[in-house]
C-alpha positions in Angstrom: -11.1 -17.4 84.5 -13.3 -15.7 81.9 -10.5 -13.3 81.1 -8.1 -16.1 80.2 -10.8 -17.8 78.0 -11.3 -14.5 76.1 -7.6 -14.1 75.7 -7.2 -17.5 74.1 -10.1 -16.8 71.8 -8.5 -13.7 70.6 -5.2 -15.5 70.1 -6.9 -18.2 68.0 -8.3 -15.5 65.7 -4.7 -14.3 65.1 -3.5 -17.7 63.8 -2.6 -17.5 60.1 -0.7 -19.8 57.8 1.6 -17.9 55.5 2.0 -19.2 51.9 5.4 -20.5 50.7 7.8 -17.6 49.9 11.2 -17.5 48.3 14.2 -15.4 49.3 17.2 -15.0 46.9 20.6 -13.5 47.8 24.1 -13.0 46.3 27.1 -15.0 47.7 28.7 -13.5 50.9 25.8 -11.2 51.6 23.2 -11.1 54.4 19.6 -12.1 53.8 16.6 -11.8 56.0 14.0 -14.6 56.3 10.7 -13.0 57.3 8.6 -14.3 60.2 6.1 -11.9 61.7 3.0 -12.1 63.9 0.7 -9.5 65.4 0.7 -9.6 69.2 -0.8 -6.2 70.1 -4.4 -7.2 69.1 -4.8 -9.3 72.2 -4.3 -6.4 74.5 -2.2 -6.4 77.7 -3.2 -10.1 78.6 -0.4 -11.6 76.6 2.4 -13.1 78.7 5.6 -13.0 76.7 7.1 -15.8 78.7 4.5 -18.1 77.1 5.7 -17.3 73.5 8.0 -19.9 71.8 9.6 -19.5 68.4 11.7 -22.1 66.5 13.4 -22.0 63.1 14.0 -25.5 61.5 15.9 -26.4 58.3 15.7 -29.9 57.0 14.7 -31.2 60.4 17.5 -29.5 62.2 16.7 -26.6 64.6 18.5 -23.4 63.6 17.3 -21.0 66.3 14.8 -21.1 69.2 13.3 -18.7 71.7 11.1 -19.2 74.8 12.4 -22.6 75.5 14.6 -23.4 78.5 17.5 -21.6 76.8 17.5 -19.2 73.8 19.9 -20.5 71.2 21.0 -19.7 67.6 23.5 -21.5 65.4 26.6 -19.8 64.0 26.0 -18.1 60.7 22.6 -16.8 61.7 21.4 -13.9 63.9 18.2 -12.1 64.9 17.3 -8.9 66.9 15.8 -9.7 70.3 14.6 -6.1 70.5 12.1 -6.8 67.6 10.4 -9.7 69.5 8.2 -7.2 71.3 6.7 -6.1 68.0 6.2 -9.7 66.9 9.1 -9.7 64.4 11.0 -13.0 64.7 12.8 -12.7 61.3 16.1 -14.7 60.9 19.2 -13.1 59.3 21.5 -15.4 57.2 25.0 -14.1 57.5 27.4 -14.4 54.5 25.1 -16.5 52.4 26.7 -19.5 50.7 25.5 -22.6 48.7 25.4 -24.9 51.7 22.8 -22.6 53.4 20.2 -23.1 50.7 17.0 -24.9 51.5 13.6 -24.6 53.1 13.3 -22.9 56.5 10.3 -23.4 58.7 9.2 -20.8 61.3 6.8 -21.8 64.0 5.4 -19.3 66.7 3.3 -20.7 69.6 1.7 -19.2 72.6 1.0 -21.4 75.5 1.6 -24.4 73.2 -1.0 -23.0 70.7 0.4 -22.3 67.2 0.0 -18.6 66.2 2.0 -18.6 63.0 3.6 -21.1 60.7 5.5 -20.3 57.4 7.9 -21.9 55.0 10.7 -19.8 53.4 12.8 -21.1 50.5 16.3 -19.6 50.5 18.5 -19.8 47.4 21.7 -18.3 46.0 21.9 -16.4 42.7 25.4 -15.6 41.4 25.8 -13.7 38.1 28.7 -14.8 35.8 32.0 -13.0 35.1 32.7 -12.6 31.4 36.1 -12.9 29.6 37.2 -13.3 26.0 40.8 -14.5 25.4 42.8 -12.1 23.2 43.8 -13.8 20.0 44.8 -13.1 16.4 42.5 -14.3 13.6 43.6 -15.0 10.0 41.8 -13.3 7.1 39.3 -15.5 5.2 40.2 -18.4 7.5 37.7 -20.4 9.7 38.0 -18.9 13.2 36.3 -19.8 16.5 35.9 -17.2 19.2 35.3 -18.3 22.8 33.4 -16.3 25.5 33.9 -17.6 29.1 31.2 -17.2 31.7 32.6 -18.1 35.2 31.3 -18.3 38.7 27.5 -18.4 38.1 24.7 -20.2 39.9 22.2 -21.7 39.2 22.6 -23.0 35.6 21.9 -22.5 32.8 23.1 -19.3 30.9 22.3 -18.0 27.5 24.9 -16.8 25.0 24.4 -14.6 22.0 26.9 -12.7 19.7 26.6 -9.2 18.1 28.5 -7.4 15.4 28.3 -3.5 15.4 25.2 -3.7 17.6 23.3 -6.3 15.4 22.7 -9.9 16.5 24.7 -12.4 14.3 24.0 -15.4 16.5 20.7 -15.8 18.4 20.6 -16.7 22.1 21.3 -20.4 23.0 21.4 -22.0 26.4 24.5 -23.7 27.9 24.2 -25.8 31.1 27.9 -25.4 32.0 30.1 -27.5 34.1 30.3 -27.6 37.9 33.5 -26.2 39.5 35.1 -27.4 42.8 33.7 -24.4 44.7 30.1 -25.4 43.8 29.5 -22.8 41.1 29.3 -23.2 37.3 31.2 -22.1 34.3 30.3 -22.2 30.6 31.8 -21.4 27.2 30.0 -19.8 24.3 31.5 -20.3 20.8 31.2 -18.3 17.6 32.6 -19.7 14.3 33.0 -17.4 11.3 35.4 -16.3 8.5 37.0 -12.9 9.1 36.9 -10.4 6.3 38.3 -6.9 5.5 35.1 -5.3 6.8 35.6 -6.8 10.2 38.7 -4.7 11.0 38.0 -2.1 13.8 34.4 -3.3 14.1 33.1 -3.9 17.6 31.9 -7.5 18.4 30.0 -8.3 21.5 29.3 -11.4 23.7 26.0 -11.1 25.5 25.1 -13.4 28.4 21.7 -13.8 30.1 21.4 -15.3 33.5 18.4 -15.3 35.8 17.0 -12.1 34.2 20.3 -10.3 34.3 22.0 -9.3 31.0 25.8 -8.6 30.6 27.7 -7.8 27.4 31.4 -7.7 26.8 32.6 -5.8 23.7 35.9 -6.4 21.8 37.6 -5.9 18.5 39.4 -8.4 16.3 43.1 -8.5 15.4 43.1 -9.6 11.8 46.2 -11.1 10.1 46.6 -11.0 6.3 48.9 -13.8 5.1 51.8 -12.6 2.9 53.2 -13.8 -0.5 56.9 -14.4 -1.0 59.4 -14.4 -3.8 63.1 -15.5 -3.4 65.9 -14.1 -5.7 69.6 -13.5 -5.7 71.8 -10.6 -6.7 74.1 -11.5 -9.6 77.9 -11.7 -9.0 80.9 -11.8 -11.3 82.7 -14.6 -9.4 81.6 -17.8 -7.8 84.1 -17.3 -5.0 82.6 -14.0 -3.9 79.7 -13.7 -1.3 76.2 -14.3 -2.7 73.4 -12.0 -1.7 69.9 -13.4 -1.4 66.7 -11.3 -1.1 63.2 -12.3 -0.3 60.2 -10.1 -1.4 57.4 -10.3 1.2 54.2 -8.7 -0.2 50.6 -7.9 0.9 50.8 -8.7 4.6 49.2 -7.1 7.7 50.0 -6.1 10.4 53.4 -4.4 10.2 55.0 -6.7 12.8 56.6 -9.6 10.9 59.7 -11.7 11.3 61.7 -13.2 8.5 64.0 -16.1 9.0 66.6 -17.6 6.7 67.5 -21.3 6.4 70.1 -23.2 4.5 69.7 -26.9 4.4 67.6 -26.5 7.6 70.2 -24.3 9.5 69.0 -20.9 10.7 70.7 -17.8 9.3 70.6 -14.2 10.7 68.9 -11.2 9.1 68.0 -7.5 9.8 64.4 -6.2 9.1 63.2 -3.3 6.9 59.4 -2.7 6.3 57.5 -0.4 3.9 53.7 0.3 3.5 51.6 -0.3 0.4 48.8 2.1 -0.7 46.1 -0.4 0.3 47.2 -0.4 3.9 49.2 -3.6 3.8 53.0 -3.8 4.0 56.0 -5.1 2.0 59.6 -5.7 2.8 62.7 -7.1 1.1 65.2 -9.1 3.2 68.7 -9.6 2.1 71.1 -12.3 3.2 74.7 -12.7 1.9 76.1 -16.2 1.8 79.8 -16.5 2.5 81.9 -18.3 -0.1 81.9 -21.5 2.0 78.1 -21.4 2.3 77.8 -20.7 -1.4 79.9 -23.6 -2.2 77.7 -25.9 -0.1 74.9 -25.4 -2.7 71.6 -27.1 -1.8 68.2 -25.5 -1.0 67.7 -22.1 0.5 64.4 -21.1 2.2 62.8 -17.8 3.3 60.1 -18.3 6.1 57.8 -15.5 7.5 56.1 -15.7 10.9 53.0 -13.5 11.4 50.7 -13.0 14.4 47.8 -15.4 14.3 49.4 -17.9 11.8 50.0 -21.4 13.2 52.6 -22.3 10.5 54.9 -19.7 8.8 54.6 -18.8 5.1 57.8 -20.0 3.3 59.4 -20.0 -0.2 62.4 -22.1 -1.2 64.7 -22.6 -4.2 67.8 -24.4 -5.1 71.1 -22.5 -5.6 71.8 -24.5 -8.8 68.8 -22.6 -10.3 69.4 -19.3 -8.7 73.1 -19.2 -9.0 74.2 -21.4 -12.0 78.0 -22.1 -12.0 79.0 -21.3 -15.6 82.7 -21.3 -16.2 83.9 -18.0 -17.7 87.4 -17.1 -19.1 89.6 -15.5 -16.5 92.9 -13.5 -16.6 96.0 -14.6 -14.9 97.4 -12.9 -11.9 99.9 -10.6 -13.6 97.3 -9.4 -16.1 94.9 -8.7 -13.3 97.5 -6.7 -11.4 98.4 -4.5 -14.5 94.8 -3.7 -15.3 94.1 -2.8 -11.7 97.1 -0.4 -11.4 96.2 1.4 -14.6 92.6 1.8 -13.5 93.6 3.1 -10.1 96.0 5.7 -11.6 93.4 7.0 -14.0 90.8 7.3 -11.3 93.2 9.1 -8.9 94.1 11.8 -11.4 90.5 12.3 -12.4 89.4 12.6 -8.8 92.2 15.1 -7.9 91.2 17.4 -10.7 87.5 17.1 -10.2 87.9 17.7 -6.4 89.5 21.2 -6.7 86.9 22.4 -9.2 83.9 21.0 -7.4 84.8 22.4 -4.1 84.9 26.0 -5.4 81.6 25.5 -7.3 79.9 23.7 -4.4 80.7 26.5 -1.9 79.3 29.1 -4.2 76.1 27.2 -4.9 75.3 26.1 -1.4 74.7 29.5 0.0 71.0 29.9 1.1 68.8 32.9 2.0 66.2 31.9 4.6 63.4 34.2 5.7 61.8 34.4 9.1 58.8 32.3 10.1 55.5 34.1 9.1 52.6 33.5 11.5 48.9 33.8 10.7 47.3 37.1 11.7 44.8 35.5 14.0 45.2 32.1 15.7 41.6 30.8 16.6 41.0 27.7 18.5 39.6 24.9 16.3 40.3 26.8 13.0 43.1 26.0 10.6 46.2 28.2 10.8 49.4 28.2 8.7 53.0 29.1 9.3 55.4 29.4 6.4 59.1 29.9 5.6 60.8 31.0 2.3 64.2 29.6 1.2 66.2 31.0 -1.8 69.4 29.7 -3.4 70.9 27.8 -6.3 70.5 24.3 -4.7 67.2 24.5 -2.9 66.3 21.2 -4.7 68.8 19.5 -2.3 67.3 21.1 0.8 65.2 19.4 3.5 63.2 21.1 6.3 62.2 19.8 9.8 59.5 21.5 12.0 59.4 21.7 15.8 57.0 23.0 18.4 59.3 24.4 21.0 61.9 21.7 21.1 59.5 18.8 20.3 59.6 17.3 16.8 56.2 17.7 15.0 54.7 14.5 13.4 52.3 14.4 10.5 48.9 13.5 12.0 46.8 14.0 8.9 45.0 11.2 7.1 43.8 10.8 3.5 42.4 7.7 1.9 43.4 5.3 4.7 41.4 3.5 7.3 41.6 4.0 11.1 43.4 0.6 11.3 46.4 2.0 9.5 46.5 5.3 11.5 49.6 4.4 13.5 51.6 3.6 10.4 51.2 7.2 9.0 52.8 9.0 11.9 55.9 10.3 10.2 58.0 13.4 11.1 57.3 16.5 9.1 60.5 16.3 7.1 60.4 17.3 3.4 63.1 16.2 0.9 63.3 18.2 -2.3 64.7 16.2 -5.3 66.1 17.6 -8.6 63.9 18.6 -11.5 61.2 20.1 -9.2 60.3 16.8 -7.5 59.5 16.7 -3.7 59.4 13.6 -1.5 56.9 14.1 1.3 54.7 12.0 3.5 52.8 9.3 1.6 49.4 11.0 2.3 47.9 13.4 -0.2 47.7 17.1 0.7 44.2 17.2 -0.6 43.0 14.8 2.1 40.3 15.9 4.5 41.2 17.5 7.8 40.7 15.2 10.9 40.4 15.8 14.6 43.5 16.1 16.8 45.5 12.9 17.5 47.0 12.8 21.0 48.4 15.9 22.7 50.3 17.2 19.6 47.1 18.0 17.7 46.7 18.1 13.9 49.6 19.0 11.6 50.0 18.8 7.8 53.0 19.9 5.6 52.7 21.9 2.4 55.5 22.6 0.0 55.7 24.9 -3.1 58.7 24.9 -5.4 61.5 25.0 -6.2 60.5 28.0 -8.4 63.0 29.9 -10.6 62.9 33.5 -9.4 65.7 35.1 -11.3 67.9 34.8 -14.4 71.1 33.9 -12.5 69.7 30.5 -11.5 68.4 31.3 -8.0 65.4 29.2 -7.0 62.8 29.8 -4.3 61.2 27.2 -2.0 58.2 27.8 0.4 57.7 25.3 3.2 54.5 25.8 5.3 52.7 24.0 8.1 49.0 23.8 8.7 47.8 23.2 12.2 44.7 23.4 14.4 45.4 25.4 17.5 44.7 24.1 21.0 45.2 26.1 24.2 46.7 23.2 26.1 49.3 22.6 23.4 50.0 26.0 21.7 49.7 28.5 24.6 53.0 30.3 25.0 54.7 28.0 22.4 56.9 28.9 19.4 57.5 27.1 16.0 61.0 26.2 14.9 62.2 25.2 11.5 65.6 23.7 10.7 67.0 23.7 7.2 69.7 21.2 6.1 70.9 19.4 3.0 69.9 15.9 2.1 72.3 13.3 3.6 74.0 15.9 5.9 73.5 16.1 9.6 74.7 19.7 9.8 72.0 22.3 10.3 72.5 25.1 7.7 69.9 27.5 9.0 67.4 27.6 11.9 64.5 30.0 12.4 62.3 30.5 15.5 58.9 32.3 15.4 57.6 34.8 17.9 55.2 33.8 20.6 51.6 34.0 19.5 48.3 34.4 21.3 45.7 31.6 20.9 42.2 33.2 20.6 38.9 31.6 21.5 35.7 33.7 21.0 33.3 33.7 23.9 30.0 31.9 24.0 27.4 34.3 25.3 24.1 33.3 26.9 20.8 35.0 26.7 19.9 37.6 29.3 18.4 36.0 32.4 15.9 38.0 34.4 15.2 37.3 38.1 13.8 39.0 41.1 16.3 39.8 43.9 15.8 38.1 47.2 16.1 41.2 49.4 14.2 43.7 47.3 11.2 42.4 45.2 11.0 45.7 43.5 14.4 45.3 41.8 15.0 43.0 38.8 18.5 41.6 38.2 19.6 41.0 34.6 22.5 38.5 34.1 24.5 37.5 31.0 27.2 34.8 31.0 30.2 34.4 28.7 32.2 31.1 28.6 34.8 29.3 26.7 36.9 32.3 25.8 40.6 33.1 25.8 42.4 35.3 26.8 40.7 36.4 30.0 40.2 40.1 29.1 36.6 40.7 28.3 34.3 43.7 28.5 30.5 44.0 29.2 28.6 47.2 28.3 24.9 47.6 29.3 22.5 49.9 27.6 18.9 50.9 28.4 16.9 53.0 26.0 20.1 54.7 24.8 21.7 55.2 28.3 24.6 53.1 29.4 24.3 51.2 32.7 27.0 50.1 35.1 27.5 46.3 35.3 27.3 44.8 38.8 29.5 41.9 40.1 31.2 41.2 36.8 34.0 38.6 36.9 35.6 39.8 33.8 37.3 42.7 35.6 38.8 40.3 38.3 40.7 38.0 36.0 38.7 34.7 36.3 40.5 31.5 36.7 40.8 29.1 33.8 39.1 25.8 33.8 40.8 22.4 33.2 41.0 23.0 29.4 42.4 26.5 29.8 39.3 28.5 28.9 37.8 31.3 30.9 34.3 32.2 31.9 32.7 35.4 33.4 29.3 37.0 34.0 28.0 40.5 34.4 24.9 41.7 36.2 22.7 44.8 35.9 19.8 45.7 38.1 16.7 47.8 37.2 13.6 48.9 39.1 10.7 46.6 38.5 8.6 49.6 37.4 10.8 50.2 34.4 10.3 46.7 33.0 6.6 46.8 33.8 6.2 49.5 31.2 6.7 46.8 28.4 8.5 49.2 26.1 11.8 49.4 28.0 14.6 47.8 26.0 17.8 46.5 27.7 20.8 45.1 25.8 24.4 44.2 26.5 27.4 44.1 24.2 30.3 41.8 24.8 33.7 42.8 23.5 36.6 40.4 23.2 39.9 40.4 21.1 38.8 37.1 19.4 35.6 38.8 18.0 35.6 40.9 14.9 32.2 42.4 15.9 30.9 42.5 19.5 28.1 40.0 20.5 24.8 41.7 21.5 22.0 40.2 23.6 18.8 42.1 24.3 15.5 41.8 26.2 12.5 43.9 26.9 9.4 43.8 29.1 8.2 42.9 32.5 9.0 39.5 34.2 7.6 37.9 37.4 8.6 34.5 38.9 5.8 32.0 39.3 4.5 30.7 42.6 4.1 26.9 42.6 1.8 25.2 45.1 2.2 21.8 46.5 0.8 18.8 44.6 -2.7 17.7 45.6 -4.3 14.4 44.6 -7.8 13.0 44.3 -8.9 9.4 43.6 -12.1 8.4 41.8 -12.5 4.6 41.5 -9.0 3.5 40.3 -8.1 6.7 38.5 -6.0 9.3 40.3 -5.7 13.0 39.4 -2.8 15.1 40.5 -3.0 18.9 40.4 -0.6 21.9 40.9 -1.5 25.6 40.9 1.0 28.0 39.3 0.2 31.7 39.9 1.5 35.3 39.6 3.9 34.9 36.7 4.7 36.9 33.6 5.2 36.4 30.6 2.5 33.8 30.1 4.9 31.3 28.3 5.4 28.4 30.8 6.4 24.8 30.6 5.2 21.9 32.9 6.7 18.4 32.9 5.5 15.5 35.0 8.1 12.9 35.9 8.0 9.6 37.8 10.5 9.3 40.7 11.8 6.1 42.1 13.9 6.1 45.3 16.6 3.6 46.0 18.0 2.3 49.3 20.5 5.1 49.4 18.3 8.0 48.2 19.5 7.6 44.6 16.7 8.6 42.3 15.7 7.7 38.8 13.4 10.0 36.8 11.1 9.0 34.0 9.0 11.5 32.0 5.2 10.8 32.2 3.1 11.7 29.2 -0.6 12.8 29.3 -0.3 16.0 31.5 -2.6 18.9 30.7 -2.3 22.7 31.4 -5.5 24.7 31.9 -4.7 28.3 31.1 -2.9 30.6 31.2 -5.6 32.9 32.6 -5.0 36.5 33.2 -5.7 37.5 36.8 -4.2 41.0 36.7 -3.0 43.4 33.9 0.4 41.6 33.9 -0.1 38.4 35.9 -1.2 35.0 34.9 -2.0 31.6 36.4 -2.4 28.1 35.1 -3.5 24.7 36.6 -1.4 21.7 35.6 -3.1 18.3 36.0 -2.1 14.7 35.5 -4.6 11.8 35.2 -3.0 8.4 35.9 -3.8 4.9 37.2 -1.4 3.5 39.7 0.3 0.2 38.7 0.6 -2.9 40.8 4.3 -2.2 41.3 3.6 1.3 42.6 1.0 -0.1 45.0 3.6 -2.4 46.4 6.6 0.0 46.4 5.7 3.1 48.4 9.0 4.8 48.1 8.5 6.4 44.7 6.6 9.5 43.8 5.7 12.1 41.1 7.6 15.3 40.3 6.0 18.4 38.8 8.8 20.4 37.1 8.0 24.0 36.1 10.2 26.0 33.7 9.9 29.8 33.1 12.2 32.4 31.6 12.5 34.1 35.0 13.9 31.0 36.6 17.6 30.0 36.3 16.7 26.5 37.6 13.3 24.8 37.3 11.0 24.6 40.3 10.1 21.1 41.4 7.3 19.9 43.6 7.3 16.3 44.9 4.3 14.1 45.6 5.2 10.9 47.4 3.6 7.6 46.3 2.4 6.6 49.8 -0.8 6.5 51.7 -1.4 8.7 54.7 -0.4 6.6 57.7 -0.3 7.7 61.3 3.0 7.2 63.2 3.6 5.0 66.2 3.6 7.2 69.3 5.1 6.0 72.6 3.0 6.2 75.7 5.3 8.5 77.6 8.2 11.1 77.3 11.8 10.0 78.0 13.5 12.3 80.5 17.2 12.7 81.5 18.6 15.2 84.0 22.2 16.3 84.1 24.3 17.4 87.1 24.0 21.0 86.0 20.2 20.8 86.5 19.4 20.7 82.7 16.7 18.2 81.6 16.6 16.5 78.2 13.1 15.4 77.1 12.9 13.2 74.0 10.1 11.4 72.0 10.6 8.8 69.3 8.0 8.4 66.5 8.1 5.3 64.3 6.8 5.2 60.7 4.0 7.4 59.5 3.5 9.5 56.3 3.8 12.4 55.9 6.0 13.9 58.6 4.3 14.6 61.9 4.5 18.1 63.5 5.5 18.4 67.2 5.2 21.5 69.5 6.9 21.4 73.0 5.7 23.6 75.8 6.5 23.8 79.5 5.7 25.8 82.7 3.6 25.7 85.8 0.0 26.6 85.8 0.4 28.0 82.3 2.6 26.7 79.5 5.0 28.5 77.2 6.2 27.2 73.8 9.8 25.8 73.6 12.4 25.3 70.9 13.1 21.7 70.0 15.2 19.7 67.5 13.9 17.0 65.2 15.9 14.5 63.2 14.9 11.7 60.8 16.6 8.5 59.9 15.8 5.0 58.6 15.5 2.4 61.4 16.6 -1.2 61.4 13.2 -2.4 60.3 13.3 -0.1 57.2 10.8 2.4 58.6 11.4 6.1 59.1 12.1 7.3 62.6 11.6 10.9 63.8 13.4 11.8 67.0 12.4 15.0 68.8 14.5 16.4 71.6 13.9 19.4 73.9 16.2 20.7 76.6 15.3 23.1 79.4 16.6 24.7 82.6 14.3 25.7 85.5 14.5 29.1 87.2 12.5 30.6 90.1 13.3 34.2 89.2 10.7 36.6 88.0 10.1 36.3 84.3 11.2 39.1 82.0 8.4 41.5 81.0 8.8 41.1 77.2 6.7 40.0 74.4 9.5 39.2 71.9 9.4 35.9 70.1 11.1 32.9 71.6 14.8 32.8 70.6 18.1 31.1 71.6 19.9 32.3 74.7 23.2 34.2 74.4 24.8 33.4 77.7 24.0 29.7 78.1 24.9 26.2 77.0 24.2 24.1 74.0 24.1 20.3 74.0 25.3 18.2 71.1 22.1 17.2 69.3 23.5 13.9 67.9 24.2 12.3 71.3 21.0 13.6 72.9 18.8 12.4 70.1 20.4 9.0 69.7 20.4 8.1 73.4 18.9 10.7 75.8 19.9 8.6 78.9 23.6 8.6 78.0 25.9 9.5 80.8 28.1 12.6 80.7 26.3 14.7 78.1 28.8 17.1 76.5 28.2 20.9 76.8 29.5 23.7 74.6 30.2 27.1 76.2 29.2 29.7 73.6 30.5 32.7 75.7 33.3 34.6 74.0 33.7 37.6 76.3 34.9 36.7 79.9 32.8 39.5 81.4 29.6 37.9 80.1 30.5 34.7 82.1 29.9 36.6 85.3 26.2 37.2 84.7 24.0 35.1 86.8 22.0 32.7 84.6 19.0 32.9 87.0 18.5 36.5 85.9 18.2 35.7 82.2 14.8 36.3 80.6 12.7 33.5 79.0 14.6 32.3 75.9 15.8 35.9 74.9 18.7 35.9 72.4 20.5 38.5 70.3 21.8 38.4 66.8 25.2 37.0 67.9 23.6 33.9 69.3 21.8 33.3 66.0 25.1 33.4 64.3 26.6 31.0 66.8 23.8 28.6 66.2 24.3 28.7 62.5 28.0 27.9 63.0 27.1 24.7 65.0 23.9 23.1 63.5 24.3 20.0 65.7 24.0 22.1 68.9 20.7 21.7 70.9 19.1 24.8 72.2 18.5 25.0 76.0 15.2 26.6 76.9 14.8 28.7 80.1 11.6 28.1 82.1 10.6 30.4 85.0 8.4 28.9 87.7 6.5 31.3 90.0 6.6 30.6 93.7 3.5 29.6 95.7 2.3 31.8 98.7 4.6 29.7 100.9 8.2 30.6 100.5 9.4 26.9 100.6 7.1 25.8 97.8 6.9 26.6 94.1 4.7 25.4 91.2 5.4 21.9 89.8 7.1 21.8 86.4 5.0 20.4 83.6 6.3 19.5 80.1 3.9 18.8 77.3 4.3 17.8 73.6 1.5 18.2 71.0 1.7 15.8 68.0 -0.4 16.6 64.9 -0.7 14.5 61.8 -3.2 14.3 58.8 -4.1 10.7 59.8 -5.1 11.8 63.4 -8.5 13.5 63.8 -7.4 15.2 67.0 -3.9 16.1 68.3 -2.2 13.6 70.6 -0.6 14.9 73.8 2.1 13.5 76.0 2.8 15.2 79.4 5.5 14.9 82.0 4.8 16.3 85.5 7.5 16.9 88.1 7.2 14.6 91.1 6.6 16.0 94.6 9.9 14.6 95.9 11.9 16.6 93.3 9.7 19.7 93.9 10.4 19.7 97.6 14.1 19.0 97.1 14.6 21.7 94.5 12.7 24.3 96.6 
């Protein structure tokens, strides 16, 4: 009776009322509503059948436990296995708006309330941004709309930016409710577009529940055009009348022109040209038939442009454009006589002129075209020029066209134009040479600045000199050249081609093809890296790397105090593979005794030779070098200030860099690093003639967030010239907590007589150390396998598994360390660790030679292995080692010593080690004997 009273008193002390908490979740995700109570404090007197738990929402019961029947509504779940630990948390599945509200959790023991808490559950949905694509008219009032859809709860805040600067401050919009229960809102920006807004990035920034989103876009600006309608004069009112409409100063190039006569649509064909200011102009013609011309009336030219609601139009009356003034005319007979006389004169003149012109034209049209001259060195990223010389009497009538292989080359250079007009300047590199020394080329100036490559064709620009008079017989010379910036992906293995023809003629007079040229790229050579070799600490390796070079032939030559060394493991001699851009990389290594570099006066240098280099590149180093030894981070706390320290010893030269960083771990081990300022370095202090040490310290005060979040930590990053990669030491931002240790060891025996012993540790920081041992009167250490993972409750779980096989043969007289067996079995670690009691544990036979299978396993020595077994273990890291345990027989032949298996757990939070032991029962002992 008194025991029951004491138990009730203990339970009453555990009663606590949890304050109101709030849980937020995104739509269609799972959310956990916490409800926990401590049951272990009352000892073993708690009867779990007297525990009752209920979850209630708005007066309706969601889930219950301990009542006549355990029930839970659809859309919710909980883990019954966590009830033993006092965790009665409720999981909301696929959260939605109708599941919002206040949830009440009540835990009672024998009708006495142990715990009561309220949890408010709500949904937070962030908006999706979109901006409709539209054209805007220059200097015209325009309104931009930014749509934010699918957010909850309201409101949202809109703000607008131009080129990263805020042009409209944030303002709130409540939004409107949609049928699915979420909200949508629209933010507006009213302004007048100008020329400076072309190709400028605008942004719509939306803030909702502490979350910021921004959507960037650019405007499509339309410049309205100006029109002028005119006609071409005619000699007769009965002939067709041609109208033309001048469209000036419009942008962009896409424009459509329509013709109307008395409201009836007429057809037209477009032709567009560009103005120097980047706008466009065009002249559209339309020829009226005699019947249309006779109708008279009003004619109209209308232009439609993107972004304009109404077309721009210009109209005029034919009576004004085409006045009908009667003029004296000839009769039919006079017209016929005049026509016959003119035709006869023209035919005689053309016949005489044709014979003389043909002979003269054939003589003057002969041309002498040279071969294509390539630059002596074609270097990646540097301008190169190819040229062609043309001589003849009529070079002023010649045009040239350039090709790369069989692909026409387009002019990609820019001068005096904005990026908005870039696509309009993409013209083929065709040069037309006019009389009197005039040349018609691309509208851009040859004195414009060079720009970066555009597209895959790269940068090209045309230069023309001539025609020049080179002799007294009238022969002229013309030089056509092409400037380009080489690229390996474009120009490797390519040839240039130039076609020469006359203006207005499709026939190719001459064609020249260049030879294949080699594209060169000089190597980028690193400094010499010194490092100690792993196998021999008395040897220093010196490594130099060359990258970004082409072609792949490269030579490294090492020198030491005037004597040449032999490079070791150089990739340059084995034709390294190119990277995605076509460039090659290689490295060369040289090794020297550490005693040579310790002298301090030894000079080592390397010269790198490549065809793209006019002079070889030299890198040199001298002196002794030693890699630093970095200790683990230790911490001490005084009041609220915390000091972290790290010892760095045995390094040379004394120049060293230490950086402290804050490390935050995520749910999937993704880390974010942040540099911490305020670290100090004490030293360097010379400990030996050529060795130094320093002490790096960091004084800090832990923030409230760090006290709550225990997953982060501090990184000490050490950089030294002897290290290719910096050395990092981690200090976890967590208190020392002892793990939860089960009261006994789990055991599973297979049909082959192999026992699998496992132990599961929950929580704890840092990682605990376990040592398994087994035997009879005396115990021998065993080999085990430990794995770590995150449990369902978010805590770390360490699982330790040890497998063994009993033997009654005499133990082997050897003192060699414990190793893995060669002729034995290995168990898959993953299955044994996850569930040691699983049926049908799989085995892997590691024997390769059939003769080795005939050896009796009882005669194997205790855990002896050879080098082959180590290699097998490395090939299968998931295999679990099977230990061999020899048990000596007792004086009676039918009895032997009982098997004992013990595991020792040590942890900084434990003052003394914790032991768990399993002893073989007497029944198994007698049966196995």
